[in-house]
N, CA, C and O atoms as a GROMACS GRO file, in nm:
protein
  196
    1MET      N    1   0.186   0.377  -1.392
    1MET     CA    2   0.080   0.312  -1.318
    1MET      C    3   0.136   0.260  -1.187
    1MET      O    4   0.239   0.192  -1.186
    2ALA      N    5   0.072   0.292  -1.079
    2ALA     CA    6   0.115   0.245  -0.947
    2ALA      C    7   0.056   0.107  -0.920
    2ALA      O    8  -0.060   0.080  -0.952
    3VAL      N    9   0.137   0.023  -0.861
    3VAL     CA   10   0.094  -0.111  -0.821
    3VAL      C   11   0.138  -0.131  -0.677
    3VAL      O   12   0.253  -0.106  -0.643
    4TYR      N   13   0.047  -0.177  -0.592
    4TYR     CA   14   0.080  -0.205  -0.453
    4TYR      C   15   0.066  -0.355  -0.429
    4TYR      O   16  -0.033  -0.416  -0.468
    5VAL      N   17   0.166  -0.412  -0.365
    5VAL     CA   18   0.164  -0.555  -0.333
    5VAL      C   19   0.171  -0.567  -0.182
    5VAL      O   20   0.261  -0.512  -0.118
    6ILE      N   21   0.076  -0.639  -0.125
    6ILE     CA   22   0.072  -0.660   0.020
    6ILE      C   23   0.101  -0.807   0.046
    6ILE      O   24   0.036  -0.896  -0.009
    7VAL      N   25   0.202  -0.832   0.130
    7VAL     CA   26   0.244  -0.969   0.156
    7VAL      C   27   0.266  -0.987   0.306
    7VAL      O   28   0.327  -0.903   0.372
    8GLU      N   29   0.215  -1.098   0.358
    8GLU     CA   30   0.244  -1.138   0.495
    8GLU      C   31   0.311  -1.275   0.484
    8GLU      O   32   0.251  -1.370   0.435
    9LEU      N   33   0.435  -1.284   0.530
    9LEU     CA   34   0.513  -1.406   0.515
    9LEU      C   35   0.540  -1.475   0.648
    9LEU      O   36   0.554  -1.410   0.751
   10LYS      N   37   0.547  -1.606   0.643
   10LYS     CA   38   0.599  -1.684   0.754
   10LYS      C   39   0.726  -1.750   0.698
   10LYS      O   40   0.718  -1.843   0.618
   11ILE      N   41   0.840  -1.702   0.740
   11ILE     CA   42   0.968  -1.749   0.686
   11ILE      C   43   1.008  -1.876   0.760
   11ILE      O   44   1.027  -1.876   0.881
   12THR      N   45   1.021  -1.984   0.684
   12THR     CA   46   1.059  -2.113   0.742
   12THR      C   47   1.203  -2.150   0.710
   12THR      O   48   1.257  -2.245   0.767
   13ASP      N   49   1.266  -2.075   0.618
   13ASP     CA   50   1.406  -2.099   0.581
   13ASP      C   51   1.478  -1.965   0.580
   13ASP      O   52   1.493  -1.904   0.474
   14PRO      N   53   1.523  -1.916   0.696
   14PRO     CA   54   1.585  -1.784   0.706
   14PRO      C   55   1.706  -1.766   0.614
   14PRO      O   56   1.725  -1.659   0.557
   15GLU      N   57   1.788  -1.870   0.600
   15GLU     CA   58   1.906  -1.858   0.513
   15GLU      C   59   1.865  -1.845   0.366
   15GLU      O   60   1.919  -1.762   0.294
   16GLY      N   61   1.770  -1.925   0.324
   16GLY     CA   62   1.720  -1.916   0.188
   16GLY      C   63   1.653  -1.782   0.161
   16GLY      O   64   1.668  -1.725   0.053
   17PHE      N   65   1.578  -1.732   0.259
   17PHE     CA   66   1.511  -1.604   0.242
   17PHE      C   67   1.612  -1.490   0.234
   17PHE      O   68   1.593  -1.396   0.158
   18ALA      N   69   1.720  -1.498   0.312
   18ALA     CA   70   1.825  -1.395   0.306
   18ALA      C   71   1.887  -1.391   0.167
   18ALA      O   72   1.912  -1.283   0.113
   19GLU      N   73   1.911  -1.508   0.108
   19GLU     CA   74   1.966  -1.514  -0.028
   19GLU      C   75   1.867  -1.455  -0.128
   19GLU      O   76   1.906  -1.378  -0.216
   20TYR      N   77   1.741  -1.490  -0.116
   20TYR     CA   78   1.636  -1.435  -0.202
   20TYR      C   79   1.631  -1.283  -0.192
   20TYR      O   80   1.626  -1.213  -0.293
   21ARG      N   81   1.632  -1.232  -0.069
   21ARG     CA   82   1.623  -1.088  -0.046
   21ARG      C   83   1.740  -1.015  -0.111
   21ARG      O   84   1.722  -0.907  -0.169
   22GLU      N   85   1.860  -1.072  -0.101
   22GLU     CA   86   1.978  -1.010  -0.163
   22GLU      C   87   1.963  -1.002  -0.315
   22GLU      O   88   2.006  -0.904  -0.376
   23LYS      N   89   1.902  -1.101  -0.374
   23LYS     CA   90   1.888  -1.104  -0.520
   23LYS      C   91   1.770  -1.022  -0.570
   23LYS      O   92   1.778  -0.961  -0.677
   24VAL      N   93   1.661  -1.019  -0.495
   24VAL     CA   94   1.541  -0.952  -0.544
   24VAL      C   95   1.544  -0.801  -0.521
   24VAL      O   96   1.489  -0.726  -0.601
   25SER      N   97   1.606  -0.755  -0.414
   25SER     CA   98   1.607  -0.611  -0.384
   25SER      C   99   1.663  -0.527  -0.498
   25SER      O  100   1.603  -0.425  -0.532
   26PRO      N  101   1.778  -0.564  -0.559
   26PRO     CA  102   1.828  -0.485  -0.672
   26PRO      C  103   1.731  -0.484  -0.791
   26PRO      O  104   1.721  -0.384  -0.862
   27GLN      N  105   1.661  -0.594  -0.813
   27GLN     CA  106   1.565  -0.599  -0.923
   27GLN      C  107   1.447  -0.506  -0.898
   27GLN      O  108   1.398  -0.440  -0.991
   28ILE      N  109   1.401  -0.501  -0.776
   28ILE     CA  110   1.291  -0.410  -0.742
   28ILE      C  111   1.335  -0.266  -0.760
   28ILE      O  112   1.262  -0.186  -0.818
   29ALA      N  113   1.454  -0.232  -0.712
   29ALA     CA  114   1.506  -0.096  -0.725
   29ALA      C  115   1.527  -0.059  -0.871
   29ALA      O  116   1.501   0.054  -0.912
   30LYS      N  117   1.576  -0.153  -0.950
   30LYS     CA  118   1.601  -0.130  -1.093
   30LYS      C  119   1.473  -0.089  -1.165
   30LYS      O  120   1.477  -0.014  -1.262
   31ASN      N  121   1.361  -0.138  -1.118
   31ASN     CA  122   1.232  -0.108  -1.180
   31ASN      C  123   1.154  -0.002  -1.103
   31ASN      O  124   1.032   0.006  -1.111
   32CYS      N  125   1.227   0.080  -1.028
   32CYS     CA  126   1.172   0.194  -0.953
   32CYS      C  127   1.078   0.151  -0.840
   32CYS      O  128   0.994   0.230  -0.797
   33GLY      N  129   1.092   0.028  -0.793
   33GLY     CA  130   1.010  -0.018  -0.682
   33GLY      C  131   1.068   0.029  -0.550
   33GLY      O  132   1.186   0.060  -0.540
   34ARG      N  133   0.984   0.034  -0.448
   34ARG     CA  134   1.030   0.072  -0.316
   34ARG      C  135   0.932   0.019  -0.212
   34ARG      O  136   0.816  -0.009  -0.242
   35ASP      N  137   0.980   0.007  -0.091
   35ASP     CA  138   0.895  -0.034   0.020
   35ASP      C  139   0.820   0.086   0.074
   35ASP      O  140   0.881   0.190   0.101
   36VAL      N  141   0.690   0.075   0.088
   36VAL     CA  142   0.612   0.180   0.151
   36VAL      C  143   0.610   0.155   0.302
   36VAL      O  144   0.631   0.247   0.381
   37VAL      N  145   0.587   0.030   0.340
   37VAL     CA  146   0.591  -0.013   0.480
   37VAL      C  147   0.660  -0.148   0.481
   37VAL      O  148   0.634  -0.233   0.396
   38ARG      N  149   0.748  -0.167   0.579
   38ARG     CA  150   0.818  -0.296   0.589
   38ARG      C  151   0.833  -0.332   0.736
   38ARG      O  152   0.880  -0.252   0.817
   39GLY      N  153   0.794  -0.453   0.769
   39GLY     CA  154   0.813  -0.502   0.905
   39GLY      C  155   0.710  -0.455   1.005
   39GLY      O  156   0.731  -0.467   1.126
   40ALA      N  157   0.598  -0.402   0.957
   40ALA     CA  158   0.495  -0.354   1.049
   40ALA      C  159   0.414  -0.470   1.104
   40ALA      O  160   0.402  -0.573   1.038
   41GLN      N  161   0.361  -0.456   1.221
   41GLN     CA  162   0.275  -0.555   1.282
   41GLN      C  163   0.138  -0.548   1.214
   41GLN      O  164   0.083  -0.440   1.196
   42VAL      N  165   0.085  -0.663   1.176
   42VAL     CA  166  -0.042  -0.669   1.106
   42VAL      C  167  -0.155  -0.681   1.207
   42VAL      O  168  -0.148  -0.762   1.299
   43GLU      N  169  -0.259  -0.600   1.189
   43GLU     CA  170  -0.377  -0.608   1.274
   43GLU      C  171  -0.497  -0.645   1.187
   43GLU      O  172  -0.533  -0.571   1.096
   44ASN      N  173  -0.558  -0.759   1.216
   44ASN     CA  174  -0.674  -0.805   1.143
   44ASN      C  175  -0.796  -0.726   1.189
   44ASN      O  176  -0.836  -0.736   1.305
   45LEU      N  177  -0.856  -0.649   1.100
   45LEU     CA  178  -0.969  -0.565   1.136
   45LEU      C  179  -1.104  -0.633   1.114
   45LEU      O  180  -1.205  -0.593   1.173
   46GLU      N  181  -1.106  -0.735   1.028
   46GLU     CA  182  -1.232  -0.796   0.994
   46GLU      C  183  -1.210  -0.940   0.951
   46GLU      O  184  -1.108  -0.969   0.889
   47GLY      N  185  -1.299  -1.030   0.982
   47GLY     CA  186  -1.289  -1.169   0.939
   47GLY      C  187  -1.197  -1.251   1.027
   47GLY      O  188  -1.142  -1.202   1.125
   48ASP      N  189  -1.181  -1.377   0.990
   48ASP     CA  190  -1.097  -1.470   1.065
   48ASP      C  191  -0.959  -1.482   1.003
   48ASP      O  192  -0.945  -1.488   0.881
   49SER      N  193  -0.858  -1.484   1.086
   49SER     CA  194  -0.721  -1.508   1.040
   49SER      C  195  -0.635  -1.560   1.151
   49SER      O  196  -0.517  -1.586   1.130
   0.00000   0.00000   0.00000
């Protein structure tokens, strides 16, 4: 079963996020996860944001 997760983050603790990223990336890969798109600019097409 495919699952897609869409996240837009505002990182307020770059050092903490770097530590998190180091720990979570191997777990995602271990479970066959992968990034489809990473670091793309978000364009709001509808509604307020």
